[in-house]
C-alpha distance (Angstrom), angle and dihedral (degrees) to the residues before:
residue distance angle dihedral
M1 . . .
N2 3.83 . .
S3 3.81 123.5 .
S4 3.83 95.4 -105.1
V5 3.80 92.2 56.0
R6 3.82 91.0 47.1
S7 3.80 89.1 50.0
R8 3.82 92.3 51.9
L9 3.81 92.0 46.4
G10 3.80 92.3 52.8
S11 3.80 100.0 39.6
A12 3.82 95.3 103.3
L13 3.81 93.2 42.2
A14 3.81 88.4 62.0
Y15 3.82 86.6 79.1
R16 3.82 113.1 85.9
D17 3.81 96.0 -147.2
F18 3.79 91.3 48.7
R19 3.80 89.3 55.6
F20 3.81 89.7 56.5
L21 3.80 90.6 46.8
W22 3.80 89.8 47.9
V23 3.82 94.2 52.9
A24 3.82 91.7 43.7
T25 3.80 88.8 52.7
V26 3.81 90.8 51.6
C27 3.82 90.1 53.6
Q28 3.80 95.6 47.3
S29 3.79 92.5 43.1
A30 3.81 92.2 52.9
G31 3.79 86.0 60.5
F32 3.78 91.5 44.8
G33 3.81 90.1 52.6
M34 3.80 90.6 53.7
D35 3.79 91.1 44.9
N36 3.82 91.3 49.7
V37 3.79 92.2 57.0
A38 3.80 95.3 40.1
L39 3.80 98.9 49.2
G40 3.81 97.0 52.6
W41 3.80 92.0 42.2
L42 3.82 93.2 47.2
V43 3.80 95.0 48.9
Y44 3.81 91.9 47.1
E45 3.80 90.9 47.7
L46 3.81 91.5 50.7
T47 3.81 96.5 45.5
G48 3.82 110.1 16.0
D49 3.80 86.1 -143.9
P50 3.84 123.3 122.9
F51 3.79 89.2 -158.6
M52 3.82 90.8 60.7
V53 3.81 89.6 52.1
G54 3.79 86.8 56.3
V55 3.81 90.7 46.4
A56 3.82 91.5 52.5
A57 3.80 93.1 48.0
G58 3.79 91.4 44.5
L59 3.80 96.7 49.1
R60 3.77 90.1 47.9
M61 3.80 88.7 58.7
I62 3.82 96.3 46.8
P63 3.85 93.4 88.7
L64 3.79 89.0 58.6
F65 3.80 89.7 58.9
L66 3.81 95.8 41.2
L67 3.80 96.9 41.7
G68 3.80 102.6 30.3
I69 3.80 93.4 97.1
V70 3.82 91.4 42.5
S71 3.81 92.5 49.7
G72 3.79 89.9 52.4
A73 3.81 92.6 49.5
V74 3.80 90.2 49.8
A75 3.82 92.8 45.3
D76 3.82 90.6 57.1
R77 3.82 91.0 50.9
V78 3.82 105.7 46.0
N79 3.78 140.4 49.7
R80 3.81 98.7 -84.0
R81 3.81 93.6 -156.3
I82 3.82 93.9 58.8
L83 3.80 96.9 41.3
L84 3.81 90.1 50.0
R85 3.80 89.1 61.0
I86 3.81 92.2 49.4
V87 3.79 94.3 48.3
T88 3.82 92.8 48.2
F89 3.81 90.3 50.5
T90 3.82 89.8 51.3
G91 3.81 89.0 53.8
A92 3.82 89.5 53.0
I93 3.81 91.7 53.9
N94 3.81 91.3 49.6
M95 3.81 91.8 52.3
F96 3.82 92.0 48.6
V97 3.82 90.1 52.0
L98 3.83 93.7 49.1
G99 3.79 92.1 47.0
G100 3.79 92.7 46.8
L101 3.80 92.8 52.1
L102 3.80 92.1 49.3
V103 3.81 92.3 48.2
S104 3.81 89.7 51.3
G105 3.82 89.7 56.2
I106 3.79 100.4 -101.3
D107 3.80 102.2 133.0
S108 3.79 106.7 152.4
V109 3.79 108.8 152.4
W110 3.79 91.4 -136.3
M111 3.80 90.6 52.4
V112 3.80 88.9 52.5
I113 3.80 91.7 48.2
A114 3.82 92.4 46.5
L115 3.81 93.0 53.2
A116 3.80 91.2 43.1
T117 3.81 87.7 55.0
L118 3.82 90.3 50.1
I119 3.79 89.8 51.2
G120 3.81 86.6 53.9
V121 3.82 88.8 62.4
S122 3.80 93.3 62.9
F123 3.80 90.0 40.4
S124 3.82 91.7 57.7
F125 3.82 90.8 58.6
L126 3.81 93.3 40.3
L127 3.81 92.5 56.1
T128 3.81 94.3 48.7
L129 3.79 94.6 45.9
R130 3.80 96.3 44.5
Q131 3.83 95.1 52.5
A132 3.81 94.0 45.5
Y133 3.81 93.3 44.5
T134 3.80 90.5 52.1
Y135 3.81 90.2 56.2
D136 3.83 88.9 45.8
I137 3.79 90.4 57.9
V138 3.81 103.1 40.2
G139 3.81 101.3 31.4
P140 3.82 131.2 -141.1
H141 3.82 98.4 -59.7
N142 3.80 92.3 56.4
S143 3.80 96.5 35.9
L144 3.83 97.5 108.7
N145 3.79 91.5 46.5
G146 3.81 93.2 43.7
L147 3.79 95.2 49.3
S148 3.80 90.8 43.8
M149 3.80 92.1 50.0
L150 3.80 90.2 46.8
Q151 3.79 89.5 53.9
I152 3.81 89.9 46.3
A153 3.80 87.3 57.4
S154 3.79 88.2 50.2
Q155 3.79 92.5 48.7
G156 3.80 93.8 43.9
G157 3.78 92.5 52.0
A158 3.79 91.5 44.8
I159 3.83 91.3 51.7
F160 3.79 90.6 55.9
G161 3.80 92.2 44.3
S162 3.79 92.8 48.3
L163 3.80 92.7 48.7
I164 3.79 93.7 55.2
A165 3.83 95.7 35.8
G166 3.80 96.1 82.7
F167 3.81 90.9 46.1
L168 3.81 91.7 50.2
I169 3.81 93.1 47.8
E170 3.79 91.2 52.2
S171 3.82 96.4 41.2
I172 3.82 107.7 36.7
G173 3.81 103.1 9.9
V174 3.77 133.7 -108.1
G175 3.83 93.8 -83.0
W176 3.79 94.6 58.7
Q177 3.77 88.9 44.7
F178 3.80 90.5 61.1
I179 3.82 88.2 51.7
V180 3.81 88.5 54.0
V181 3.82 87.8 50.3
G182 3.80 89.1 55.1
G183 3.79 88.3 53.0
T184 3.81 92.3 55.5
Y185 3.81 90.2 51.5
F186 3.81 90.6 50.7
L187 3.82 90.6 50.0
S188 3.81 87.9 52.2
V189 3.82 89.7 56.7
L190 3.81 90.9 52.7
V191 3.81 91.5 51.8
L192 3.81 91.8 47.9
L193 3.80 88.7 60.3
G194 3.82 86.5 73.3
A195 3.82 93.3 64.9
G196 3.78 103.6 92.9
G197 3.81 107.3 176.3
S198 3.80 139.4 60.8
G199 3.82 92.2 -131.5
Q200 3.80 136.5 -102.4
S201 3.81 93.6 -92.7
A202 3.80 98.4 42.1
S203 3.78 108.6 131.1
Q204 3.80 117.3 -115.8
E205 3.82 91.4 -158.5
R206 3.79 109.6 94.1
S207 3.77 126.5 174.2
S208 3.80 129.0 -178.9
V209 3.80 119.1 -78.9
L210 3.82 89.6 -113.2
S211 3.80 91.3 51.6
N212 3.78 90.0 48.8
L213 3.80 91.3 50.8
V214 3.80 91.7 51.4
G215 3.80 88.9 44.9
Y216 3.80 91.3 64.1
V217 3.80 89.3 79.4
S218 3.80 94.0 55.9
L219 3.81 91.1 40.5
L220 3.81 92.4 57.7
R221 3.80 90.8 42.5
D222 3.80 94.9 49.9
Y223 3.82 94.6 40.9
P224 3.82 107.1 35.8
I225 3.82 89.7 169.0
L226 3.82 86.7 73.1
F227 3.80 91.7 56.9
T228 3.82 91.0 47.5
L229 3.81 91.1 51.9
M230 3.81 89.5 47.7
C231 3.80 90.7 55.9
L232 3.81 92.5 46.8
A233 3.81 91.3 48.8
A234 3.81 90.9 49.2
T235 3.82 91.6 50.7
T236 3.80 90.7 50.4
E237 3.79 90.7 48.2
I238 3.81 95.2 49.8
F239 3.79 97.4 44.7
G240 3.80 100.1 25.6
F241 3.77 119.3 31.0
T242 3.80 93.3 39.9
H243 3.82 88.5 76.1
M244 3.81 85.6 83.4
S245 3.81 93.2 71.4
L246 3.81 90.2 61.3
V247 3.80 96.7 52.8
P248 3.87 92.3 89.9
V249 3.83 90.6 46.9
F250 3.82 93.4 46.0
S251 3.80 90.5 47.1
K252 3.78 94.7 51.3
D253 3.81 102.9 35.0
V254 3.82 104.3 30.3
L255 3.81 104.3 26.2
G256 3.81 96.9 29.5
V257 3.81 96.4 -138.6
G258 3.81 132.2 140.2
A259 3.80 137.9 -125.9
G260 3.82 94.3 -75.6
A261 3.80 92.9 55.1
L262 3.81 89.9 44.3
G263 3.80 88.7 57.4
V264 3.81 90.5 51.7
L265 3.81 92.3 47.8
T266 3.79 91.0 48.9
A267 3.80 88.5 50.9
V268 3.82 89.9 50.8
R269 3.80 88.7 52.8
Q270 3.81 89.7 51.8
L271 3.81 90.5 46.8
G272 3.80 89.1 56.3
G273 3.78 89.2 54.6
F274 3.79 89.9 48.6
L275 3.81 91.7 54.2
G276 3.80 93.4 46.9
L277 3.80 91.6 49.8
A278 3.80 93.4 46.8
A279 3.80 88.9 54.9
L280 3.81 90.2 48.7
A281 3.81 93.7 47.3
S282 3.81 90.7 52.1
L283 3.82 90.3 61.3
G284 3.80 92.8 72.1
N285 3.82 114.7 -163.7
Y286 3.81 91.6 -5.8
R287 3.82 116.5 -165.8
G288 3.78 106.1 -145.7
K289 3.79 104.3 51.8
G290 3.82 93.6 144.4
K291 3.81 94.3 60.2
L292 3.79 91.0 42.7
M293 3.80 91.0 52.2
F294 3.81 92.7 55.1
A295 3.82 92.5 45.0
F296 3.81 91.9 54.6
T297 3.82 91.5 46.1
I298 3.81 92.4 54.9
C299 3.81 92.3 46.3
F300 3.81 89.2 48.3
G301 3.80 90.2 57.8
L302 3.80 94.3 44.2
G303 3.78 90.0 51.5
Q304 3.78 91.8 55.9
I305 3.81 90.0 51.9
L306 3.82 88.1 58.9
F307 3.82 90.2 62.0
F308 3.79 87.4 74.0
A309 3.81 89.8 65.1
V310 3.82 95.3 48.8
D311 3.81 113.2 133.7
G312 3.80 102.4 167.4
V313 3.80 147.0 13.6
V314 3.82 95.5 -96.0
F315 3.82 94.3 52.8
F316 3.81 90.2 45.4
A317 3.82 90.4 51.3
L318 3.82 92.4 50.1
V319 3.80 93.1 49.9
L320 3.80 90.1 45.7
L321 3.81 88.7 53.4
V322 3.82 93.3 53.4
V323 3.80 95.1 41.8
N324 3.77 93.7 53.7
A325 3.81 92.7 44.8
C326 3.81 87.5 59.8
A327 3.81 92.6 41.5
M328 3.79 96.5 54.7
A329 3.80 93.7 41.7
V330 3.80 95.0 52.1
D331 3.81 92.3 44.6
T332 3.81 91.3 53.1
L333 3.80 90.4 49.2
Y334 3.82 89.6 53.5
K335 3.81 91.1 52.4
T336 3.79 92.7 46.6
L337 3.80 96.3 47.6
M338 3.81 93.1 44.9
Q339 3.81 91.5 55.3
E340 3.80 94.9 41.3
N341 3.80 93.7 53.1
V342 3.82 100.4 54.4
P343 3.84 131.6 61.9
N344 3.81 115.5 -83.6
R345 3.82 92.5 -111.0
D346 3.82 90.3 59.0
R347 3.81 100.7 49.8
G348 3.80 93.4 103.2
R349 3.78 89.4 55.8
A350 3.81 90.1 46.4
M351 3.80 88.5 56.9
G352 3.80 89.5 45.4
A353 3.80 86.7 55.9
W354 3.82 89.1 51.3
V355 3.81 90.6 50.7
L356 3.81 89.1 50.6
S357 3.80 89.1 52.1
I358 3.78 94.2 52.4
G359 3.80 87.1 43.7
T360 3.80 87.9 71.8
A361 3.81 85.8 76.7
P362 3.85 93.8 102.5
I363 3.80 88.0 71.0
G364 3.79 89.7 55.3
H365 3.81 95.5 40.8
L366 3.79 92.6 51.8
G367 3.80 91.6 44.5
I368 3.79 96.6 48.0
G369 3.81 90.5 42.9
A370 3.81 91.1 52.9
I371 3.82 93.0 47.8
A372 3.81 91.0 47.2
G373 3.79 91.0 49.0
S374 3.81 91.9 52.7
F375 3.81 103.6 33.5
G376 3.81 106.4 12.7
A377 3.80 135.0 -97.6
P378 3.86 96.5 -79.6
I379 3.83 92.1 57.5
A380 3.80 91.6 46.8
L381 3.81 92.1 52.9
L382 3.81 91.6 45.1
F383 3.81 91.2 53.8
N384 3.81 93.4 49.6
G385 3.79 91.8 46.1
V386 3.80 93.6 52.9
V387 3.81 92.2 48.4
L388 3.82 94.3 47.2
A389 3.81 95.9 45.8
S390 3.81 91.1 47.1
A391 3.81 91.9 48.0
G392 3.80 90.0 50.4
V393 3.79 93.0 52.8
V394 3.81 94.8 45.5
T395 3.81 96.1 46.5
S396 3.81 93.8 44.7
L397 3.80 89.7 55.6
S398 3.80 96.4 42.5
L399 3.83 102.5 39.2
G400 3.78 102.0 62.2
K401 3.81 94.2 161.0
V402 3.80 91.4 57.1
R403 3.80 92.3 43.4
R404 3.81 89.7 55.5
L405 3.82 95.6 51.7
P406 3.83 109.0 129.9
C-alpha cells in the first residue's frame, strides 16, 4: 500500500474525537453482531418458521421508519455528542432486560419480538446521531473517508461479535449472550465519554424540534436530490439488505449447518462489508460518487442472484462476502451524498431521512420471508436479486443528474 493511500485511509482518524467515536462504535457493533446472530436463531428455534424470522426482523426495523424523521429533527436541535451517549446507554438497558427475561425462562416469541422492536427505537436515534456526528468531526472534505471508516468500525466489531455468537449460544445460552451484548453497549458509553467536542462542522443554527419537523417539507422541496436518494436507498433496503434475515434459514435448511457455522458465515458477511468499505475509504474525496453508487447497486443485485446457484458452504460464503461488500459501500455512498447535498444546518434531518429509508425494511423482510416460506430461501433471494439489479440499471440510465453527482 503506497503512502498516499495510507494517508487517505487515515485522514478521519487524525481527529481525536473521531478516534473515540470509532472505538465506541467497535464496542457497540460487537454486541450488535452477537445480537444479529442470536435473534434470528432464537426466533427460528422457537417457531421453526422462516416467515416469523422475517416478521421479527421486519418489526425490529419499524421504529426506523416511524422515527427516522423525528430522530433527524431531534439531531438538528440537540448536542449530538451528548444524546449519542444517552441513546447508547438506553440500548444497553434494553439488552440487559431481554437477556434477563430469557435467562429466567420467559421465552415467548412475541415477547422476544416486542423487546427487539423496542431496541429498534434506540437504534433509530443511534444511527442518525452517529452519521451526523461523524460529519461534524471530520468536515465535508473527509466525509466519505469518515463515514467509510465509521462503517469499518461497525463491520469490524460485528465480525468479532458474529464469530463468538455461535460459541456463546452453545456454551452459555442465548439469554446470557444478550446480557453480554448489553455489556458491550455499556462499554461503548464509557468510551464515548472521551469525545470532548461537538465537531468543527457542527451547525450553530438550532431550531425547535417542531420547527425542524415542519421544515422537512421545505427541505425536500428545495433539495429534490435528497428525496431521490431516499427512494433509491429504500429500494436497496427492501430488495437488498433484507437478504440478511434469510441467512439463518439458508444455513439451517439449505446448507445443513448449526449455530457455530452460522456465526462464522455471519462474520464472513461482515468481512465482505469491511473489505468494501476499506476500498471506499481509500478513494479519499472521490469525484464520481453517483456513478459508483449505481455500479455497487447493480453488483449487489447480481450477487444475490448467485445465491440461487449455491451448492456448498464455501461458495455461499464467497457470494456472501461479495454481496455485503457491495451493500456496505452503496449504503455509505447514500449517507455521504445525502449530507453533502443539503445545507450544513440540515444534515441531521438528512440522516433522519436516510434512517426513514432503511426503515422501509419491514416491507422487504415480510416479503422475502413469505416467498421463502412458500418457495424456499434460494427462490426468495433470486427474486430480490433480479429486482434490485434491474432497478439499478434502469435508474442509472434515467437519473442522469444523480449519476453525475461528484
